N, C-alpha and C positions, 0 to 999 in steps of 0.2 A: 328274520328274525320271524316264531314263530311268535313271540310278545308282540300280538299287534301297537298297541295302549303304554310301551312302553315302561307301565306300570310295575312290572315283575312278579304280578297278575297274571292269570288265564283262565279264558271264560270254554264252555263248554263247547263257542263255537267257533276258536280260539283254536280248542286243544283236535275238533273235526277236519276242522280244517286242516289242519301238523301232519294228520294220518293221512292226507290227498300225497303228500309230499313223496317223492319215492326214499330219497336218500331217508327219507326218517323210517320210514318201514324196514330200509334195508336193514338202516343198527342195531333195531329194535329188534327184530330174526336175529341179527349177530346176540346180541345180550341175551336171546333162549328168553326171549319172551312174543307171546302169541298174540296177536293185535285186533283180534277177535276175541281173543279178551280183556285182553287191554282196554276195545271200547262198552264195550258191554257194563265189564266196571267202573270205569269210570263217567261213564253218566248217569248212575246209583248213586256218586260219590258228587256231581254234580247238582244232580238232586236234592243229594239232599241236605246241600252248603247253602245252592237257592243261588247263587250268585257267585264270579269269580275268586279261584284259591289262588298262594301263596306256585309262582315255579317252582320252588324247592323243594314248595308238601309232593309235585304231582310227581318228581319223578325220583323222588322216597316213592309214591304211592308203586307207582311203575317196575325200581331194583326190589323191589314186595313179588313183584308178578312172576322172577324170571320160572323159567319154565325149574330150575335146579333147585328154587328153593322148599322147602316142605313148612307143612301146619306143623303149630309150635299150642302151648297150652292157651297160650295167649290169644293165639289168634279162632280155637277155636271158643274160645269166654266171649271174645271181641265179638265173633259170628250169634253168639245163644244170646249174649243182649242187643244187638242189632237183632235177628229174628224175634222177639219179645216183644219189643219195643213196635216191630212194623203186625203186631199179633193183637194186640192193643187201640 
C-alpha cells in the first residue's frame, strides 16, 4: 500500500512513491485527476504542513482536483487568504 508506516498518515515521500505506480496513475486518470497538477498542488500542501497528513485528507484533496469540478466562492476566498499569508 501507500502508507508505508501503517499509521494512517502519508508523507510527501510516500505520496511521491505512490505516484510512480502505473495503477495509481491510471486510477487517477480515470477519476479525471491530472497527475501533474496533483503533484504540484500536493507539494504545496506538504510544504505548508511540514509533516505527514492523514490519508483521508489526501483523498479529499484529490477529489477536489477532479477536472469536472468548478471553483466555488469558498475556493476563491481560501486562495486569496493563502496568497495574502504568503505575501506577508
